[in-house]
N, C-alpha and C positions, 0 to 999 in steps of 0.2 A: 521521761525523755524531755518533756517541755521544761521541767524544772532545771534539767541539766543545761539546756541551751540558755535559759535565763541566767543561771549562775555563771556560765562561761562568758556571756555577754556583759554581765555585771563586773566580773573580774577584769575583763579586757578594757571596759570603759573607765574603770577606776584606775587601772594601772597605766592607762594612756596618759593620765595626768602627771604621772611621776616618772615611770621608767619602762624599760622593755620587760616582757614576760618570758620566762624560761621554764620549761617543763623537763626535768631530768638534767638540768644544767643550771649552775649559779652564774654563768656569764653568757647570757643570751646575746646572739649576734644580730637579732632582728626584733621587730616589735613583738612578734610571737614566735618563739624558737623552741622546737621539740628536739631533744638530744638525739644524736645519731644512734641508730640501732633500736629505737623505741617505736613500737607499734602505736598508731593513733586510731581511736574508734569514736565515732559519733553514732550511737545506736545502742541496741540492747546487748548483743553478744558479739564477740570477735569471731568465734567459730560456731558452726551449727551444732546445737545440742539436742535436736529432736531425733525421732526415728525416721525410717524410710517413708512412712505414711504422713509425716508432718509436712503440709504444704502451706504453712503460715507464711505470708509475705512479711519480710523484715526490712524496714527502712534503715539503711546504713551508709556511713561514709568511713572508709578504712584506708589507712596507710600501712601496708605490710613492709616494715622496715627491712627485714631480712631478704625480701625479694625486690625491694625498690619498686613496689607495685601499688597502684591506686585503684580503689573501687568506690563507686557512688551510685545510689539509686535504691531499687527494691530487689530483694533476692529471696527465692524459695529454695530450701535445701542447702547443700554444703559447697556449692560451686565457688563461693568466695572464701572458703577456708584456706588457710595458708598452704596446705599440701596440694591444693588444686589450682593454685595461682601460679602463673608463669613468671619467671624472673623478668623484671623491667617491663611489665605489661600494664595495660590500662583498660578498665571496663566501666561503663556507665550506662544506666538505663534500667530496664526491667528484665531480670534474669539474663543479663549479659555476661557471658563466660569467656574470659581470656586465659586459657590454660597453656597456650604456647609461649615460649620465651620471646620477648619483644613483640608480643601480639597486642592487638587492639580490637575491642568489641564495643560497639555503640548502638543502642537501640533496644529492641525487644526480642527476647528469645533467640539471641545470636550465640554462635559458638565459634571462637577463633582459637583452634587447638593446634594449628601448625606453627612452627617457629617462624617469627616474622610475618605472621598472617594478619589480615584485617577483615573484619565483618562489620558493615555499617548498614542498618536498616531493620528489617523484621523477618524473623524466621530463617536466618542464614546460617550456613556452615562453611567456614574457611579452614578446612582440615589439612590441606597440603602446605608444606613449608613454603614461605614467601608467596602465598596465594592470597587473592582478594575476592570477597563476595560482597556485593552491594545490591540494594533494592529490597525485593521481597521474594521469599520462597525459592531460593537457589543455593547451590553449594558447589564447592570445588572438588568434592569427591576424592580427597586425598592426593590430588595431583599437584606436583611441584610447579611453582611459578605460574599457575593458571589464574585466570581472571573471569569472573562471571557477574553479569548485571541483569537483574530481573525486574519487570514492570509490576504494576498492581492494578486490578486484582490478578491473581495467578490461579489458573485452573488446575495446575499440577506443579510438582517440584522438579526443576531442571538442574542438571549437574554437568560439569565438565567431563569430557570423554578421553582426554589425554593431557600429558604434561605440557606446560608452556603454551596453553591454548587460551584464546579470548573468545568468550561466548556471551551473547546478549539476547534477551527475549523482550521485544517490544511489539505487542500486538497492534499498536497504532502506527507502526512503521518507523522509518529512520529518515532524518534529514541532516546532511552535512553541508555547511556553507563555507565558502572560501573567500567571501567578501564581507564587508562590514558597512553597508549603506545605512543611512538614518532610518529608512523605511524597510522593514523586514520583507515586504512583498517584492522588493527590488533585489534581494540577495541572490547570489549565484552559487550553485553547488549541485549536489546529487541527492537522490532520495530512493529509498525502498518503500514503495507504497504498501499500506497494510494489506496483507494477504498475498503479496507478490513474491517472486523468487529471484529477482535480479535488480541491479541498480538502474535507475532511470535518471537521465540527464535532464535538468531543468532547461527546457527549450521553448518556452512561451514566446510567441512572435512579438508580443507587446513589450518584451524586455530586450529586443534586438534593434539594431540600427546599422547604418552604413552598408546596406545591401549592395552586392555587386554580382553580376552574372559571370560565369566562367566558361571557358572553352572546353567542353567535354571531350572533344577529339584529342586535344593536347594531353588531357589526363590519361587517356588510353595509351598514348605514346609513352608517357612517363612511367606508367605502371609496367609496360613491356620492358623497361630498362631496369626495374628493381631487382635486387638480389633476393630471390624467394626460395625457400627450402625449409628443411628441418634443422634444429639445433638445440643445444642445452646451455644453461648458464654455467659459467666457470665454477668449479668446485662442487657441482651437483652430479649425482650418479647418472651417467648417460643412458643406463638401461631403464631408469625409472622416471626421470624428469626431462622428457623431450617436448619440443614445441615446434609449431609452424609459424612462419610470418616473416616480415621484412625487417631490415635494420633501421633503427631510428635515424641514423645519419643520412641514409639514402632517402627515407621518407621526408625528412626535413628539407633536404636539398631539392627534392622534387616539388613539395607542396608547402614549404615553410614560409612563403611570402606571397602576398598579393599586392595590388597597386597601392594599398593604404598602409600596410604594416606587416608584422611578423605573426605567424601562426605556429604555435607550439615551440619546441626546442629540440636539440639534436641528441638527447640522451633517453627520451621516452616518447611514446606515441599516445596522444589523447584519444580515448576511445570514440568520443563524439566526432572528432575530426576524421578519424579512420573510417567511421561509418559514413560520414559526409562524402569523403573521397570515393568510397565504394558506390554510393548512390548516384553521384555525378557520373561515374564511369558506366554504371548500369544504364542510366538515362541516355548517355551517348551511344551505348550499344543498341538500345531500343531504337534510337533515331536512325542509326546506321541500318539496322534490320528493317525498319519501315521503308527506308530509301531503297534497299536491295529488293524488298518485296514489290515496291512500286515499279522498279526497273524490270523485274522479272515479269510482272503483270503486263507491262508495256511490250516486252519482248514476246510474251505468249500471245498477246493480241495481234502483234505484227506477224508472228508466225502463222496465226490462224488466218489472217487476211492473205498472206502469201500462199498458204495451202489452198485457200478457196480459189485464188487466181490460177494456181497450177492445175487445180481440178477442172476449171473452166477451159484452160488451154488444152488439157488432155482430152476433154470431151469433144472440143472442136476438132482437134486432130483426128480423133477416132471417127468423127462424123465424116471428115474429108476422106479418110482412108476407105471407109465403107462405100462412099459415093464413087470413088475412083475404081474400086473393085467391080461395082455394078456396071460401069461404063465399059470396062475392058472385057466383059463377058461376050463370047461368040454368039 
């Protein structure tokens, strides 16, 4: 093998002084030109010649001309043999198998067997047509158009559960930023904290400015005017995909502006703003409730005082009536 590379290098270096090099052609079109339809091999064998128990690793670089497919790296077994190579496919790494047409497998121990599938990482299987597997120890489970991304290390092998699905496993959590400041600590976005089951909005007080108080009572009045009810998106089955909630246009008209600027837009509702409006309204209701409780307590106190005075008057009248009755006795 070493002698072959040295010979090839010698031929190329000497030929470079004089002319282009052609293999299988007398009219090379480039510095190094292999004729169309000719397989190219750097390595020991083009096809696997061992038995099923042969796990010898072979270092190879192969151009399968009939499949317009390229292979480079280390392979054990026959996965790089022409009959197991997908048309127009590419595989590189350690035991990277691209058996699907137009498939790509890069890394270690990967299988890209679906048509147009991609597997990049370690221990992956992209078996569905037009599916993608990335990372470590995950697979698309034969599902069309699915995507799966796995972290490292992996305690178990995860797979897609339906077609056209996106699945990701990241035990350290997720962060999505929607701004690009110079300092990452100032970035704005959302996150799923490790071990949690819902998106968290980045709401650190040290990242906020231009605070303004709002009139909670006016929020209650605006909420009272919203169109609220159940509905479904156009084109979806009304028996299966129903929802509750307001209209974005109404919400934006009611809460889309403060004294400094614009809040949100009229085609969607920001969940953090929605929660903020609800909390402001709840706070206003708490304040109203406390005021009503205070008024009720004052009324109850007044009623108690009034009742005490009535009891005194009634007792005095009762005493006078008793005295008068004794005076009138014969």
